[in-house]
Residue frames as a rotation matrix with the C-alpha (Angstrom) as fourth column:
UNK 1
0.837 -0.523 0.160 -164.40
0.424 0.805 0.414 -146.09
-0.346 -0.279 0.896 72.86
UNK 2
0.534 -0.792 -0.297 -160.77
-0.766 -0.602 0.228 -145.06
-0.359 0.106 -0.927 72.80
UNK 3
0.904 -0.370 0.216 -158.36
0.422 0.855 -0.301 -147.02
-0.074 0.363 0.929 70.58
UNK 4
0.341 -0.861 -0.377 -154.60
-0.169 -0.450 0.877 -146.47
-0.925 -0.235 -0.299 70.96
UNK 5
0.894 -0.106 0.434 -152.78
0.447 0.216 -0.868 -145.84
-0.002 0.971 0.241 67.70
UNK 6
-0.036 -0.950 -0.312 -149.29
0.256 -0.310 0.916 -145.28
-0.966 -0.047 0.254 66.57
UNK 7
0.934 0.344 0.098 -149.06
0.179 -0.212 -0.961 -143.28
-0.310 0.915 -0.259 63.29
UNK 8
-0.043 -0.999 -0.015 -145.68
0.295 -0.027 0.955 -143.77
-0.955 0.036 0.296 61.55
UNK 9
0.153 0.187 0.970 -147.14
0.985 0.048 -0.164 -142.64
-0.077 0.981 -0.177 58.27
UNK 10
-0.896 -0.439 -0.073 -146.84
0.428 -0.895 0.130 -139.18
-0.122 0.085 0.989 56.73
UNK 11
-0.491 0.803 0.338 -150.59
0.110 -0.328 0.938 -138.76
0.865 0.497 0.073 56.76
UNK 12
-0.395 0.492 0.776 -153.23
-0.875 -0.459 -0.154 -137.63
0.280 -0.739 0.612 59.18
UNK 13
-0.864 0.134 0.485 -154.94
-0.144 0.858 -0.494 -140.26
-0.482 -0.496 -0.722 61.36
UNK 14
-0.701 0.705 0.106 -157.93
0.452 0.325 0.831 -142.04
0.552 0.630 -0.546 59.73
UNK 15
-0.862 0.488 -0.136 -161.20
-0.177 -0.542 -0.822 -140.34
-0.475 -0.684 0.553 60.57
UNK 16
-0.194 0.877 0.439 -164.92
0.854 0.371 -0.364 -140.61
-0.483 0.304 -0.821 59.97
UNK 17
-0.859 -0.132 0.495 -166.07
0.451 -0.652 0.610 -138.33
0.242 0.747 0.619 57.09
UNK 18
-0.196 0.842 0.502 -169.63
-0.415 -0.535 0.736 -137.91
0.888 -0.064 0.455 58.44
UNK 19
-0.333 0.169 0.927 -171.39
-0.941 -0.005 -0.337 -138.48
-0.052 -0.986 0.161 61.75
UNK 20
0.613 0.697 0.372 -173.05
-0.651 0.712 -0.262 -141.64
-0.447 -0.082 0.891 60.37
UNK 21
0.228 -0.596 -0.770 -169.95
-0.736 0.413 -0.537 -143.16
0.638 0.689 -0.344 58.65
UNK 22
0.987 0.015 0.159 -169.15
-0.105 0.816 0.569 -146.67
-0.121 -0.578 0.807 59.84
UNK 23
0.531 -0.818 0.223 -165.65
0.846 0.528 -0.075 -146.77
-0.056 0.228 0.972 58.22
UNK 24
0.626 -0.487 -0.609 -162.51
-0.256 -0.866 0.429 -144.58
-0.737 -0.113 -0.667 58.10
UNK 25
0.943 -0.248 -0.220 -160.34
-0.196 0.119 -0.973 -144.42
0.267 0.961 0.063 55.05
UNK 26
0.494 -0.860 0.127 -156.89
0.330 0.321 0.888 -146.05
-0.805 -0.396 0.442 55.16
UNK 27
0.836 -0.308 -0.455 -154.10
-0.542 -0.598 -0.590 -144.42
-0.091 0.740 -0.667 53.08
UNK 28
0.763 -0.644 -0.050 -151.17
0.548 0.688 -0.476 -146.01
0.341 0.336 0.878 51.44
UNK 29
0.789 -0.614 -0.015 -147.88
-0.423 -0.561 0.711 -145.15
-0.445 -0.555 -0.703 53.25
UNK 30
0.674 -0.519 0.525 -145.28
0.669 0.731 -0.136 -146.04
-0.313 0.443 0.840 50.59
UNK 31
-0.039 -0.812 -0.582 -141.90
0.221 -0.575 0.788 -144.62
-0.974 -0.098 0.202 49.61
UNK 32
-0.836 -0.156 -0.526 -142.63
-0.466 -0.306 0.830 -144.95
-0.290 0.939 0.183 45.84
UNK 33
0.055 0.946 -0.320 -145.60
-0.963 -0.035 -0.267 -145.67
-0.264 0.322 0.909 43.74
UNK 34
-0.623 -0.121 0.773 -146.66
-0.080 0.993 0.091 -149.29
-0.778 -0.005 -0.628 43.25
UNK 35
-0.338 0.558 -0.758 -148.11
-0.926 -0.054 0.373 -150.35
0.167 0.828 0.535 39.78
UNK 36
-0.356 0.404 0.843 -150.64
-0.243 0.831 -0.501 -153.12
-0.902 -0.383 -0.198 40.30
UNK 37
-0.896 -0.032 -0.444 -150.96
-0.441 0.192 0.877 -155.06
0.057 0.981 -0.186 37.06
UNK 38
0.088 0.972 -0.219 -154.27
-0.911 0.167 0.376 -156.73
0.402 0.166 0.900 36.03
UNK 39
0.744 0.347 -0.571 -155.00
-0.085 0.897 0.434 -159.62
0.663 -0.274 0.697 38.33
UNK 40
-0.334 -0.940 -0.065 -152.01
0.184 0.003 -0.983 -158.64
0.924 -0.340 0.172 40.35
UNK 41
0.827 0.536 -0.167 -152.08
0.301 -0.172 0.938 -158.37
0.474 -0.826 -0.304 44.12
UNK 42
-0.274 -0.936 0.221 -149.86
0.243 -0.289 -0.926 -156.64
0.930 -0.200 0.307 46.64
UNK 43
0.325 0.342 -0.882 -149.75
0.945 -0.073 0.320 -155.73
0.045 -0.937 -0.347 50.38
UNK 44
0.002 -0.273 0.962 -149.83
0.275 -0.925 -0.263 -152.06
0.961 0.265 0.073 50.86
UNK 45
-0.407 -0.244 -0.880 -148.60
0.899 0.065 -0.434 -150.69
0.164 -0.967 0.193 54.19
UNK 46
0.507 0.753 0.420 -150.42
0.593 -0.658 0.464 -147.92
0.626 0.014 -0.780 56.10
UNK 47
-0.460 -0.789 0.407 -147.95
0.110 -0.505 -0.856 -146.90
0.881 -0.349 0.319 58.78
UNK 48
0.088 0.636 0.766 -150.58
-0.860 -0.339 0.381 -147.47
0.502 -0.693 0.518 61.38
UNK 49
-0.705 -0.259 -0.661 -150.37
0.212 0.811 -0.545 -149.66
0.677 -0.524 -0.517 64.45
UNK 50
-0.012 0.808 0.589 -153.35
-0.631 -0.463 0.622 -150.09
0.775 -0.364 0.516 66.75
UNK 51
-0.973 -0.134 -0.187 -154.30
0.058 0.641 -0.765 -151.59
0.222 -0.756 -0.616 70.14
UNK 52
-0.215 0.977 -0.009 -157.87
-0.448 -0.091 0.890 -152.71
0.868 0.195 0.457 70.26
UNK 53
-0.296 0.181 0.938 -159.69
-0.928 0.179 -0.327 -153.73
-0.227 -0.967 0.115 73.41
UNK 54
-0.988 0.005 0.155 -160.44
0.014 0.998 0.055 -157.41
-0.155 0.057 -0.986 73.78
UNK 55
-0.161 0.981 0.108 -163.92
0.547 0.180 -0.817 -158.11
-0.821 -0.073 -0.566 72.22
UNK 56
0.640 0.335 -0.691 -163.32
-0.320 -0.702 -0.637 -155.80
-0.699 0.629 -0.342 69.26
UNK 57
-0.044 -0.668 0.743 -161.76
0.828 0.392 0.401 -156.30
-0.559 0.633 0.536 65.78
UNK 58
-0.121 -0.033 -0.992 -160.80
-0.493 -0.865 0.089 -153.87
-0.862 0.500 0.088 63.02
UNK 59
0.340 0.287 0.896 -162.22
0.605 0.662 -0.442 -154.89
-0.720 0.692 0.052 59.58
UNK 60
-0.544 -0.568 -0.618 -160.36
-0.227 -0.610 0.760 -153.85
-0.808 0.553 0.202 56.50
UNK 61
0.213 0.818 0.534 -162.82
0.511 0.373 -0.774 -153.40
-0.833 0.438 -0.339 53.73
UNK 62
-0.427 -0.325 0.844 -162.80
0.899 -0.249 0.359 -152.22
0.094 0.912 0.399 50.01
UNK 63
-0.552 0.340 -0.761 -163.65
-0.117 -0.936 -0.333 -148.67
-0.825 -0.095 0.557 49.18
UNK 64
0.191 0.784 0.590 -166.69
0.492 0.444 -0.749 -148.83
-0.849 0.434 -0.301 46.99
UNK 65
0.798 0.026 -0.602 -165.62
-0.397 -0.729 -0.558 -145.98
-0.453 0.684 -0.571 44.63
UNK 66
-0.243 -0.960 -0.136 -162.21
-0.849 0.142 0.509 -147.64
-0.470 0.239 -0.850 44.02
UNK 67
-0.547 0.075 0.834 -163.87
0.124 0.992 -0.009 -150.95
-0.828 0.098 -0.552 43.30
UNK 68
0.470 0.860 0.198 -166.60
0.427 -0.025 -0.904 -149.60
-0.773 0.509 -0.379 41.05
UNK 69
0.832 -0.069 -0.551 -164.45
-0.370 -0.809 -0.457 -147.17
-0.414 0.584 -0.699 39.13
UNK 70
0.141 -0.930 -0.339 -161.11
-0.988 -0.111 -0.105 -148.91
0.060 0.350 -0.935 38.95
UNK 71
0.686 0.197 -0.701 -161.70
-0.280 0.960 -0.004 -152.60
0.672 0.199 0.713 39.77
UNK 72
-0.553 -0.833 0.026 -159.35
-0.221 0.116 -0.968 -152.40
0.803 -0.541 -0.248 42.86
UNK 73
0.671 0.728 0.142 -160.63
-0.393 0.187 0.900 -154.30
0.628 -0.660 0.412 45.90
UNK 74
-0.142 -0.604 0.785 -159.34
-0.980 0.195 -0.027 -155.93
-0.137 -0.773 -0.619 49.09
UNK 75
-0.416 -0.116 -0.902 -158.57
-0.593 0.786 0.173 -159.50
0.689 0.607 -0.396 48.43
UNK 76
-0.711 0.140 -0.689 -159.46
0.497 0.794 -0.351 -161.03
0.497 -0.592 -0.634 51.84
UNK 77
-0.651 0.479 0.589 -162.58
-0.468 -0.864 0.184 -159.04
0.597 -0.156 0.787 52.40
UNK 78
0.809 -0.291 0.512 -163.02
-0.402 -0.908 0.121 -158.20
0.429 -0.303 -0.851 55.13
UNK 79
-0.169 -0.924 -0.343 -159.46
0.196 0.310 -0.930 -158.47
0.966 -0.224 0.129 56.47
UNK 80
0.844 0.499 -0.199 -159.45
0.243 -0.023 0.970 -158.84
0.479 -0.867 -0.141 60.26
UNK 81
-0.322 -0.865 0.385 -157.13
-0.263 -0.309 -0.914 -157.03
0.909 -0.396 -0.128 62.65
UNK 82
0.327 0.411 -0.851 -157.32
0.616 0.590 0.522 -158.94
0.717 -0.695 -0.061 65.97
UNK 83
0.938 0.093 0.334 -157.18
-0.182 -0.689 0.701 -157.19
0.295 -0.719 -0.630 69.36
UNK 84
0.692 -0.710 0.129 -153.85
0.216 0.374 0.902 -159.01
-0.689 -0.596 0.412 70.14
UNK 85
0.389 -0.598 0.701 -152.05
0.901 0.089 -0.424 -157.89
0.191 0.796 0.574 66.80
UNK 86
0.612 -0.182 -0.769 -149.59
0.277 -0.862 0.424 -155.10
-0.741 -0.473 -0.478 67.27
UNK 87
-0.416 -0.737 0.532 -147.96
0.739 0.067 0.671 -155.08
-0.530 0.672 0.517 63.79
UNK 88
-0.782 0.122 -0.612 -148.47
-0.365 -0.885 0.290 -152.53
-0.506 0.449 0.736 61.02
UNK 89
0.248 0.919 0.307 -151.82
0.069 0.300 -0.952 -152.63
-0.966 0.257 0.011 59.21
UNK 90
-0.854 -0.495 -0.161 -151.34
-0.196 0.019 0.980 -153.77
-0.482 0.869 -0.113 55.75
UNK 91
0.220 0.963 -0.155 -154.03
-0.534 -0.014 -0.845 -153.99
-0.816 0.269 0.511 53.02
UNK 92
-0.599 -0.349 0.721 -154.03
0.347 0.699 0.626 -156.83
-0.722 0.625 -0.297 50.46
UNK 93
0.116 0.594 -0.796 -155.16
-0.598 -0.598 -0.534 -155.15
-0.793 0.538 0.286 47.23
UNK 94
-0.415 -0.198 0.888 -156.03
0.538 0.734 0.415 -156.93
-0.734 0.650 -0.198 44.04
UNK 95
-0.515 0.205 -0.832 -156.64
-0.611 -0.769 0.188 -155.46
-0.602 0.605 0.522 40.61
UNK 96
-0.261 0.537 0.802 -159.63
0.412 0.814 -0.410 -157.09
-0.873 0.224 -0.433 38.97
UNK 97
0.649 0.389 -0.654 -159.64
-0.379 -0.579 -0.722 -154.66
-0.659 0.716 -0.228 35.98
UNK 98
0.715 -0.389 0.580 -157.90
0.692 0.507 -0.514 -155.07
-0.094 0.769 0.632 32.57
UNK 99
0.557 -0.533 0.637 -155.70
0.020 -0.758 -0.652 -151.94
0.830 0.376 -0.412 33.18
UNK 100
-0.282 -0.785 -0.552 -152.71
0.768 0.160 -0.620 -151.36
0.575 -0.599 0.557 35.36
UNK 101
0.798 0.553 0.241 -153.48
0.261 -0.677 0.688 -149.24
0.543 -0.486 -0.685 38.41
UNK 102
-0.312 -0.937 0.155 -150.82
0.323 -0.258 -0.910 -147.02
0.894 -0.234 0.383 40.00
UNK 103
0.657 0.426 -0.622 -151.03
0.699 -0.034 0.715 -146.72
0.283 -0.904 -0.320 43.88
UNK 104
0.015 -0.671 0.741 -149.56
0.106 -0.736 -0.668 -143.48
0.994 0.089 0.060 45.08
UNK 105
-0.747 -0.325 -0.579 -148.48
0.598 0.051 -0.800 -142.48
0.290 -0.944 0.156 48.51
UNK 106
-0.883 0.444 -0.156 -151.40
-0.250 -0.723 -0.645 -141.10
-0.398 -0.530 0.749 50.42
UNK 107
-0.619 0.678 -0.397 -153.99
-0.462 0.095 0.882 -142.78
0.636 0.729 0.254 48.19
UNK 108
-0.135 0.634 0.762 -157.13
-0.903 0.237 -0.357 -143.92
-0.407 -0.736 0.541 49.94
UNK 109
-0.706 -0.318 -0.633 -156.93
-0.615 0.718 0.326 -147.69
0.351 0.619 -0.703 49.43
UNK 110
-0.436 0.550 -0.712 -159.47
0.469 0.814 0.342 -149.18
0.768 -0.185 -0.613 51.91
UNK 111
0.025 0.411 0.911 -161.58
-0.607 -0.718 0.340 -148.50
0.794 -0.562 0.232 54.85
UNK 112
-0.798 -0.398 -0.453 -161.41
0.135 0.615 -0.777 -149.58
0.588 -0.681 -0.437 58.39
UNK 113
0.216 0.937 0.276 -164.43
-0.466 -0.149 0.872 -150.51
0.858 -0.317 0.404 60.49
UNK 114
-0.862 -0.453 0.226 -164.09
-0.396 0.325 -0.859 -151.12
0.315 -0.830 -0.459 64.23
UNK 115
0.066 0.950 -0.305 -166.63
-0.604 0.281 0.746 -153.77
0.794 0.135 0.592 65.38
UNK 116
-0.118 -0.019 0.993 -167.57
-0.929 0.355 -0.104 -155.74
-0.351 -0.935 -0.059 68.43
UNK 117
-0.121 0.164 -0.979 -167.58
-0.557 0.805 0.204 -159.44
0.822 0.570 -0.007 68.19
UNK 118
0.641 0.451 0.622 -168.61
-0.766 0.425 0.482 -162.45
-0.047 -0.785 0.618 70.27
UNK 119
-0.625 -0.754 -0.204 -166.60
-0.758 0.648 -0.075 -165.47
0.189 0.107 -0.976 71.23
UNK 120
0.366 0.866 -0.342 -168.52
-0.751 0.491 0.442 -168.65
0.550 0.095 0.830 70.69
UNK 121
-0.502 -0.426 0.753 -168.51
-0.760 0.633 -0.148 -171.77
-0.413 -0.646 -0.641 72.83
UNK 122
-0.586 0.239 -0.775 -169.21
-0.586 0.535 0.608 -174.97
0.560 0.810 -0.173 71.04
UNK 123
-0.195 0.511 0.837 -171.94
-0.767 0.453 -0.455 -177.29
-0.612 -0.730 0.304 72.24
UNK 124
-0.827 -0.293 -0.479 -171.51
-0.548 0.606 0.577 -180.58
0.121 0.740 -0.662 70.42
UNK 125
-0.007 0.909 0.416 -174.85
-0.672 0.304 -0.676 -182.25
-0.741 -0.284 0.608 69.67
UNK 126
-0.622 -0.030 0.783 -176.15
0.337 0.892 0.302 -185.16
-0.707 0.452 -0.544 67.51
UNK 127
-0.146 0.658 0.739 -178.88
0.981 -0.001 0.195 -183.14
0.129 0.753 -0.645 65.84
UNK 128
-0.983 -0.096 -0.153 -179.81
0.116 -0.985 -0.126 -179.56
-0.139 -0.142 0.980 65.01
UNK 129
-0.249 0.963 -0.098 -183.31
0.165 -0.057 -0.985 -178.15
-0.954 -0.262 -0.145 65.08
UNK 130
-0.265 0.260 0.928 -185.41
0.943 0.270 0.193 -178.15
-0.201 0.927 -0.317 61.89
UNK 131
-0.372 0.267 -0.889 -186.12
-0.160 -0.962 -0.221 -174.94
-0.914 0.060 0.401 59.88
UNK 132
0.689 0.725 0.029 -188.00
-0.038 0.076 -0.996 -174.25
-0.724 0.685 0.080 56.71
UNK 133
0.508 -0.613 -0.605 -184.78
-0.860 -0.402 -0.315 -173.65
-0.051 0.680 -0.731 54.93
UNK 134
0.961 -0.090 0.263 -183.10
0.040 0.981 0.188 -176.80
-0.275 -0.170 0.946 56.13
UNK 135
0.132 -0.968 0.213 -179.82
0.530 0.251 0.810 -177.60
-0.838 0.006 0.546 54.34
UNK 136
0.784 0.271 0.559 -180.58
0.621 -0.354 -0.699 -175.32
0.008 0.895 -0.446 51.44
UNK 137
-0.019 -0.911 -0.412 -177.35
0.783 -0.270 0.560 -173.54
-0.622 -0.312 0.718 50.52
UNK 138
-0.776 -0.500 -0.385 -176.06
0.167 -0.751 0.638 -170.95
-0.608 0.431 0.667 48.07
UNK 139
-0.864 0.438 -0.249 -179.01
-0.490 -0.615 0.618 -169.10
0.117 0.656 0.745 46.51
UNK 140
-0.805 0.539 -0.249 -181.60
0.513 0.843 0.163 -171.41
0.298 0.004 -0.955 47.96
UNK 141
-0.420 0.663 -0.620 -183.71
0.647 -0.261 -0.717 -168.70
-0.636 -0.702 -0.319 49.52
UNK 142
-0.665 0.098 -0.740 -184.26
-0.381 -0.897 0.224 -166.52
-0.642 0.431 0.634 46.56
UNK 143
0.497 0.856 0.142 -186.77
-0.190 0.267 -0.945 -166.69
-0.847 0.443 0.295 43.70
UNK 144
-0.020 -0.475 0.880 -185.97
0.760 0.564 0.322 -168.12
-0.649 0.675 0.350 40.25
């Protein structure tokens, strides 16, 4: 699949690191460093603009290393870039650590996964089929 992209950043295009990688790293494209205080959040611009085919979305996800080592994650995980959005891709980062974190220009801040999606059509009914789980919610399928 070909995705049109405009790169107004000072960085190379996102790319897959390995043949089996699902995501591509997104880099901060900022004029000056941003200090993200504990529990602080900010939108970090990437300088990237994309045109996805209808039926696809781009998912903005956290980088596992940044989350595990520094407590930095994407707040609206996953963030969705719709096929009709033409603005700059921004990443909402949050600092869940106890230490300030400095975001530098070019820092790998998130990953982007391109995924197909379906469009649902609702069929309004009076009753749903029975299952062994039923209405059991959060944590109801695990063992104690």
